[in-house]
N, C-alpha and C positions, 0 to 999 in steps of 0.2 A: 259166284253166281252172281250177276246185277241184279239188285232187287228191283221190285215195279213199284211205280210213281204215278200218283192221281194226276188225272189229265188236265188237272186245273191247277192246282195248289203244290204241285210237286210234292208232296206229303208221300213217306213212305206206306205201300196197300198192305194191309191185312186180308184177314180171309172172308171179311164181314166188306169187302168191296163191292162199289154199285156199278153197274154195267149199262151202259146208256149210248144211245147210235149217236153219232155227231158225223155228220156228209158221206152218210152211207156205209159209214162206219163202226163198228162196236168198240168205246172207250171205256174206259176205265177207272172209277173215282172214288174216293176216301168217304164221302159224305153225302146227306139230301144237300147239305148247305152248296156242295160241288158242282151234282148233281142239277139243279136247279141254274147257278149260273152256267154252265154247257147248256142246257136248254133253251135259256135267255141267249145265249150268242148264237146257237143255230138258228133261232127266230129271228136277232136284227140279222141276219146275212142274208136267210130267206125276205124278207122283205126290202131289206137293199136291193134286193136283184131284183126285185119283184118293179120297183120304184124305175126304173132302169127302160 
């Protein structure tokens, strides 16, 4: 079985993974720091889209 990995840093996930929304989909990250990074990336993408 292939282990699940963090959507932000590719670390292997354990039972304490955090689920966050990214582009309308739910992804799992390994820690609060990665959850914040995913959120910032999503906000930057939305901001760039709004500027067009």
